[in-house]
N, C-alpha and C positions, 0 to 999 in steps of 0.2 A: 553525163558523167557523174561521179559520186565523190564525196569525201568522207570517210569514215575512219576514226582514230581511236585506237584502244591503248591505254597506258596501265602499266602495272608498276606501282611503287610499294615500298615496304608496308605502307599503312592502308592499302587499298587499290581500287581500280577507277578509272576515269574513261568514260566513253563519249565521244562526240560524233554526231552524224548530221550532215546537212540533209535538205529535204528536196532539193531540185531534181525534177525529172525532164529529160529532153527526149523527144521522139520526132526526128525530122526537124521541122520548123515549129513544133508544138512544144510549149514549155508548161510544166505543171509542178505541184508539190506533193510529196507523199512521204510518210513515215518509213525510215529504212532501218530502224532498230525496234526489236521486240524484246519483251521482258517476261520471264516465266518464274513465278515464286509460289512454292508451297512448303510451309513449315520451314525446314532447314534445307530447302532446295531453292537456290537463287542464282539465275543466270541471265544473260542477255545474248542476243545474236544481231550483229550488224552485217548487211550484205551489199555487195556491189555486183552489177551485171544486168542481164535482162530481167525485167520485171516479172514477165511471165513465169520464167524459171524460178526466181525467188519466191514468188507467191505459192507455186505449186510445192516446192521443196519445204517451205514452212508449214503449208497445210498438212502435208504428209507427217511432218515432224510433231505437229501439235497432236495429231492422232496417237502417235507412238507415245508421247509424253502422258497423254490421258489415260493410256491403257497400261503403260509399264513405268510410270514415274518412280514407284517405290524401288524398282530394280536398279535405278541410277544413284549410287551412293558416292560416286566420284565424277567430277565434271568431265573427265576424259571419256567416260562411258557415254555420256550425253553427246559429246562431240563425235564420237563414233557413230551414234545413231543418226545424227543430222548428216554426217557424211554418207551414210547408207541411203538416206533419202535423196541427197543430191545425185548419187549414182544411179538411183532409181529413175529419177527424171531425166537423166542423160540417156538411159536406155530407152526411154519412152519418147523423147523429144529431140535429141541431138541431131539425128539424121535429117529430120524434116526441117530443123531450124537451119542447119548448114546448107540443105538444098535450097532454101529460100534466101541464102546470102546472109545469114545471121550466125554469129559465133557464140557457142555455148561457153560462157565465161563467169559463172558464178563464183565469187569468192566471199568469205565470211570471217568475221572476227567474233569469236565466242569467249565471253568472260564470266566469271562468278565463282561461286563456291558451294559445293554440296556437302552433306553431313560428315562424310569420312574424308574430306579433303583436309590435309594439315594446314593448308592456307588458301587464299584466293588464287585463281588461275586465269591465264590469258592464252588463247589459241588462235592461230591463223589456219583456216581451212581453205584448201585449193579446190579448183572445179573437179579434179579427179577423186576427191573425197578423202585424200590424205591430209595430215596436218603437221604443225610444228608449234612447240610452246615457246613463249617469250623467254628470253633469258634477261639476267640482271645487267649484262653489259650494255644492252640496247633495249630498254624496257618499254618497247611500244611496237605496234603494227599499224600500218596505214593501208587501206584498200581504196581503189578509185584513183583519184588524181593525186598521186602520192609525192611528186617531186618537189613542189615548192615549199612545203612545210618541214621537210626533213632536216635542212641545215640548222634551223633554230632548235629543233628537238635534239639533234646530235650535240649541239653546243650547251644547251641549257638543262637538259633533263638527265637526271641519274636515278637510280633505284632508291636512293635516300631522299629524293625530293619529297616535300610534304604534299598531301593530297590537294591542298589548296593551291600550292604553286604549280602542281601538275596540271590542274584545271586551267590556271592562267597561261601556262606555257602551250597547253593544248589549244586554246582559243587563238593565241597569237600565231599558231601554226596554220590554223584555219584561215585567219585573217590574211596571211600571206598567200594562201592558195586562192582565196577569193579575189584578191587584188590582181592576181596573175592569170586567172582563168575565169571565163564567163559561163561556165557549165557547173559552177559550185555556188550555192547561194542559201540565204535564210529562207524559212525559220531553221534554227539549229537546235537539235536535240541533245540534251546533256543527261548523262547518268553518272551518279557517284556511288561507289560501293566500298564502305569502310570494312577492313579485314574482320572476319568472324561475326559480322552483323547479321547476315542472311536477310539483308533488305536493301533494295535498290531505291535510291532517291532519284526521281526523274523530274526534269525541268525543261521547258522550251524557251529559247531566247529568240526574240525578234530582232530585226535590223535596228529599229529605234532604240532597243535597250542597250545596244553595243557601239552605236555611232561615235559617242564621246571617247570611249576606250580606244577604238580604232584610230581616232584623230590624235589622241594623245600619244599613242604608240608611234604614229608616223612623225609627229613633231619630235619625239625622243630620239628616233633614228636620225633625223635630219641634224639635230643638235650634236649627236655623237659623231657623225661624220665630220662636222666642222671641228670638233675638238680633238680628233685623232692627230698624233704627232706627224710632222711633215718632213722630218730630218732625213728620212730614208728616200725622199723625193729629190733632195737637193743635187746629187750627182747627175740624176736624169735631166733636170731643169738646167743645170750648168752646161750640160753637154748640148742641150737644145739651144740655149742662148749663144753658145760659142759657135754653133753652126749658122747662126744669123749674123755673126760678125762680118763686116766687110773684109775682104782680103787685102 
């Protein structure tokens, strides 16, 4: 499985991707995010799904970028081009994959800013090659193991959240997923993109880098549970105690 999270806030983009790969009983790690930057063209692609499909689609896309980069002046045009390569791979490999019992399931998050974009953009691309753009009401996309981190993101993240806090919330969403699922793990690749900068900052976090933060977060959660008011429980407990009273 995979955990890839893309966040768009007013001041920029955050991308977080785990690196764990599982194939049957075999476990390995590999980078799931790729970055392309040329002058005022800056974008990243994160993917989930079969590695063979991902690698082939990205290889085709790199060829397109090398040949046609200057024709992509807005990010949606690059997303369309990547979607075309995903459909190309589907035409070539989908039937044989499904005949072998595997599902063609490539999803991608594409973020960045190209020279004629009025601001940074974030898109979710489906296996069929179509896409949606993130909205300000729910400014994130997750692909892969998406369920465990969403409650924290919905409660804590808004479009006006700072880039720094968005990274913090994004990590905590990953931490919630890692605690709950054994198919998501370190190392963790992080990308920050400040609005209008046309430059991606990349960094890799190892487990030992984040153990203390994960421990502190668990302690804060436990302490918060104990501090929550209990008055709402009183009628329930009164009823429970009354049911135990001798007749």
